Each structure stands twice: as C-alpha cells, then as structure tokens.
C-alpha positions in Angstrom: -16.8 64.5 35.5 -16.9 62.3 32.7 -19.7 60.3 33.1 -22.1 62.9 34.2 -20.9 65.2 31.1 -21.8 62.0 29.3 -25.3 61.2 30.6 -25.7 65.2 30.2 -24.9 64.7 26.5 -27.0 61.7 25.9 -30.0 63.6 27.3 -29.7 66.3 25.0 -29.5 64.1 22.3 -32.7 62.0 23.3 -34.9 65.4 24.2 -33.6 66.4 20.2 -34.7 63.2 19.1 -37.7 63.0 20.8 -39.0 67.2 19.6 -37.8 66.1 15.6 -39.9 62.9 16.1 -43.2 65.5 17.9 -42.2 68.1 14.4 -42.5 64.7 12.1 -45.8 63.6 13.8 -47.3 66.7 13.5 -46.0 67.5 9.7 -47.5 63.6 8.8 -50.7 65.6 9.6 -50.5 68.4 7.0 -51.5 67.4 3.4 -48.0 66.5 1.9 -47.8 64.1 4.8 -51.0 62.6 4.1 -50.4 62.2 0.7 -46.6 60.8 1.0 -48.6 58.1 4.1 -51.1 57.0 1.5 -48.6 56.1 -1.3 -46.5 53.9 1.4 -49.7 52.1 2.3 -50.3 50.8 -1.2 -46.4 50.0 -1.4 -46.8 48.4 2.4 -49.7 46.2 1.5 -48.4 44.7 -1.5 -45.4 43.8 0.0 -46.8 42.6 3.3 -48.0 39.5 1.1 -44.4 37.8 0.7 -44.3 38.3 4.6 -45.0 35.3 6.3 -44.2 33.5 10.2 -44.9 34.0 13.7 -44.1 37.5 14.9 -43.8 40.9 12.8 -42.4 44.1 14.4 -43.3 47.6 13.4 -41.2 50.7 14.3 -42.4 53.5 13.1 -44.4 57.2 14.2 -48.1 55.7 13.5 -49.5 52.9 14.7 -52.0 53.1 12.0 -49.7 52.7 9.2 -49.3 48.5 11.0 -52.9 48.1 9.6 -51.3 47.4 6.0 -49.8 44.1 7.1 -53.1 42.7 7.9 -52.9 40.8 4.7 -49.5 39.4 5.7 -49.4 35.4 6.9 -48.1 36.0 10.5 -49.9 35.1 13.7 -48.3 38.3 15.5 -48.2 41.4 14.7 -46.1 43.7 17.4 -45.7 48.0 17.5 -43.1 49.0 19.5 -43.2 52.6 20.2 -40.8 54.9 22.7 -40.6 53.9 26.3 -42.5 57.5 27.3 -45.3 56.8 24.3 -48.7 56.1 26.0 -48.9 52.8 24.3 -52.2 52.0 25.8 -53.9 55.1 24.0 -52.4 54.9 20.7 -53.2 51.7 20.1 -56.4 50.9 21.7 -57.2 47.6 19.7 -53.8 45.8 20.8 -54.4 42.2 22.2 -58.4 42.3 21.1 -58.1 40.0 18.3 -55.4 38.0 18.6 -53.2 39.4 16.5 -52.2 42.7 17.4 -49.8 43.5 20.3 -48.1 46.4 21.7 -45.2 47.6 23.8 -43.4 50.6 24.6 -39.4 49.9 24.1 -36.5 51.7 23.2 -35.6 50.7 19.5 -31.5 50.7 20.5 -32.4 48.0 22.6 -35.9 45.8 21.7 -37.0 43.7 24.2 -36.9 40.4 22.2 -34.8 37.3 21.6 -32.2 36.8 19.2 -33.4 35.6 16.4 -37.1 35.0 17.5 -38.9 37.4 15.2 -39.9 36.3 11.2 -40.4 40.4 9.6 -39.0 43.8 11.1 -40.7 46.7 9.7 -38.6 50.2 10.0 -41.0 52.8 8.9 -38.9 55.9 8.9 -36.9 54.0 12.0 -33.5 55.4 10.7 -34.9 59.1 9.7 -35.5 59.5 13.3 -32.9 57.6 15.2 -30.2 59.2 17.2 -27.9 56.8 15.4 -29.2 54.2 12.4 -27.0 51.7 12.7 -27.9 50.7 16.4 -31.2 50.4 15.4 -30.3 48.1 11.8 -28.0 45.5 14.6 -31.1 45.7 16.6 -33.2 44.9 13.9 -31.2 41.9 12.4 -30.4 40.5 15.6 -33.9 40.0 16.7 -34.2 38.4 13.1 -34.7 34.6 12.2 -32.3 33.3 9.6 -34.4 34.0 6.4 -36.8 36.9 8.3 -37.2 39.9 6.4 -36.7 43.4 6.9 -38.4 46.3 5.2 -37.0 49.9 5.5 -39.2 52.6 4.4 -37.1 55.6 4.4 -36.7 59.3 2.9 -34.8 59.4 -0.2 -31.8 62.5 0.6 -30.6 62.3 -3.5 -34.2 63.8 -3.9 -36.5 67.1 -4.0 -37.5 66.4 -0.1 -33.9 67.2 0.1 -34.0 70.7 0.0 -37.4 71.1 1.7 -35.8 69.4 4.9 -33.2 71.9 4.7 -35.7 74.5 6.5 -39.7 73.4 7.9 -40.7 70.1 10.4 -38.3 67.8 8.3 -35.4 69.7 8.7 -33.7 67.5 11.6 -34.4 63.9 10.4 -31.3 62.0 9.0 -32.1 60.2 6.1 -29.6 57.2 5.0 -28.8 56.7 1.1 -29.7 53.3 -0.8 -26.1 52.9 -1.6 -25.5 53.5 2.4 -28.0 51.6 3.4 -27.1 48.6 0.8 -23.7 49.0 2.3 -24.6 48.7 6.2 -27.4 45.5 5.1 -24.3 43.6 3.3 -22.5 44.2 6.9 -24.8 42.6 8.4 -25.6 39.6 6.7 -28.9 40.6 4.7 -29.7 40.5 1.2 -31.5 42.9 -0.8 -34.5 40.4 -1.8 -35.9 43.1 -4.6 -34.8 46.0 -6.5 -35.0 49.0 -4.5 -38.9 50.8 -4.7 -38.9 54.6 -5.1 -42.4 56.6 -4.1 -43.3 59.6 -3.9 -42.5 61.5 -7.0 -43.8 64.8 -5.9 -41.4 67.5 -4.0 -41.9 68.6 -0.5 -42.7 71.9 -0.9 -46.2 73.6 -0.8 -47.6 73.3 -4.4 -50.1 71.5 -6.1 -50.0 69.6 -9.1 -52.7 68.1 -10.9 -53.5 67.7 -14.3 -53.6 65.1 -16.8 -49.9 65.9 -17.6 -48.6 65.5 -14.1 -50.6 62.1 -14.0 -48.7 61.2 -17.2 -45.3 62.0 -16.1 -45.9 60.6 -12.9 -47.3 57.2 -14.0 -43.8 57.9 -16.3 -41.7 58.0 -13.6 -43.4 55.0 -11.6 -42.6 52.8 -14.3 -39.3 54.1 -15.1 -38.2 54.3 -11.1 -34.9 57.0 -11.7 -33.5 56.9 -7.9 -35.4 60.3 -7.4 -38.3 59.4 -5.0 -38.9 61.1 -2.2 -39.1 58.0 -0.4 -37.8 54.5 -1.0 -38.9 51.1 0.0 -36.2 48.4 0.9 -36.8 44.8 1.4 -34.1 42.2 2.4 -33.6 39.2 4.0 -31.2 37.8 6.7 -29.1 35.2 5.5 -28.8 31.5 6.8 -31.2 29.1 7.7 -32.1 27.4 11.0 -30.8 24.1 12.1 -32.5 23.2 14.3 -36.1 24.5 15.5 -36.9 27.1 16.8 -39.3 27.7 20.0 -41.9 30.4 19.7 -41.1 33.3 21.7 -43.5 33.3 24.5 -46.5 36.3 24.1 -46.8 38.6 27.0 -49.5 41.0 27.4 -47.6 44.2 27.1 -50.4 47.0 25.4 -50.8 49.7 27.5 -47.0 49.5 30.0 -43.8 49.9 29.4 -41.6 46.4 29.5 -39.4 46.3 32.7 -36.4 45.1 31.2 -34.9 44.8 27.0 -32.7 42.1 26.0 -29.6 43.1 25.6 -27.9 44.6 22.4 -25.1 41.3 21.6 -22.4 42.2 19.7 -21.3 40.9 16.8 -17.5 40.1 17.0 -17.1 38.8 13.6 -18.2 42.3 12.4 -17.5 44.9 14.1 -14.3 46.1 13.0 -15.6 46.3 9.1 -19.1 47.9 11.1 -16.6 50.7 12.6 -14.9 51.2 9.7 -18.3 52.5 8.4 -19.3 54.3 11.1 -16.1 57.0 10.1 -17.6 57.3 7.1 -19.8 60.3 5.4 -23.4 59.0 5.2 
C-alpha cells in the first residue's frame, strides 16, 4: 500500500513538473521571455570563453541556447532533455558537426560516468526541478575535478517574485543566491567569480523605454545590486585529478532515450550536512 501511494505521489509530482515546464516554455515565446533570453545569451557568450575541455553538458528548456557555448573550447556539447522529449525533432542539428549531441534523460539520473565531463550548465534547470538538491548533486557527480558549473536561475529577491505569484511562472521554485552558495559549498564547489545579476526589468507587462530608463539600466548593470530578475553563478569543483582520466565513450544518442542511466552515487562524507540543509527554509 505504501509503495503504491509513493508511486502515485511521484506521478503527481512529475505531472505537475511537466505542466510547469510547458507553461514556462510558452512564456519564453512572449516578449518578456524573449527579452530574458536575449540577456541570458549575451551573458553566456562571455562566460563560455572560460570553459574548455572535452565535454560540456547543458540542462534546460531551450536547446537553441546551447549555441551560446559555440565559442567555448570544448570538443563536444551535449543537450539533455527530459525522457519524453522528442530530442531528434527539437535538436535536428545534433550529430551533424561532431560537436553537438543530444540525449533524453532524467535530470536526477544523468547518463554520464562520475567525473567524466568538464562543464555543466543548469539553465533554469533548478527552477524547474522537483528536487533541486538532487539535480545539483548530479551535476557535481559528473564533473571532473576542476570542472566548471554554471547556474542560471530566477532571483526570488527581485520583482520577478511578485510576477511569479500569478501567471505561467507561479510554479517555478527559485533558489536564492545565499542558499545556492551554501549548497555549492557543501558539495565541494567554489564560486569562481562574483554573482552576475541580469535583467533588472520586472516581469510585469509594462514597457520601459527612453533615455532615462536606459541610463538607469546601465547604472544598475554597473552597480549590480542583488535585485536582478536572473542571476548567473559560476563555480569550480574543488580537487585535482591524480591520474589521467579516460575520455568518455561517445554514443550516437540523438533522437532516442538511453536504455539505462548512470546510478546516483551517494556522498557519504557530506550526506549528513546535506540532509540538514534539506530541512531548512529555501
């Protein structure tokens, strides 16, 4: 009986998560969403120049955003979509140039070996996750020592939080920057740069134009008060590889889901502290 109730609860949670993803994807098509994506693209193009290695993994709702990493010095970029997502249709360019691949997988069970990738980008993946801690732990698991993690997420301490209370963003579960810093530290990830705050316009349906607003926007971008609608955090996995790691075997996976995924490995040295954080407010 308990097992059945647990399965039913899991199905409800997953259904709600997929509904939230659909509403968010639709919102990204409207003017406010388009403005947000333009701002995020500009920021990611600058960050991508600092990423190098063999493999970059991208989790998020928009496959086209992976193009922002085209200037990164990585050999293969992989877009991870949900299992029920039509990867081949959404990413028709996958496997065409040898640098871009796509795979359908659960963000809580990523199909990569521990310590096998050089960079992970979570593009609103935490906002959309049913358990943010699990997704973040998976990202840390697959990163090589010295690998980089980039997190783009909504800032709950901004005007966006008021707009989220109603409308298509209401089901997103944003993580504050202080909370994210705490989680990163527990997982052995150190921030590399100061937090970058983006998009100081509110999500409300208003038009802000004119020289006065542009001057104010430029000032906010320079001063960087922690009230931007979106933040970008970059962190590096602490530690150094003692032996050369084998390059992960590349599989032709575009357009179909993997039959199996790598198991989620526990972190016994940190699990106690991690559980303590889970019981705190977010």
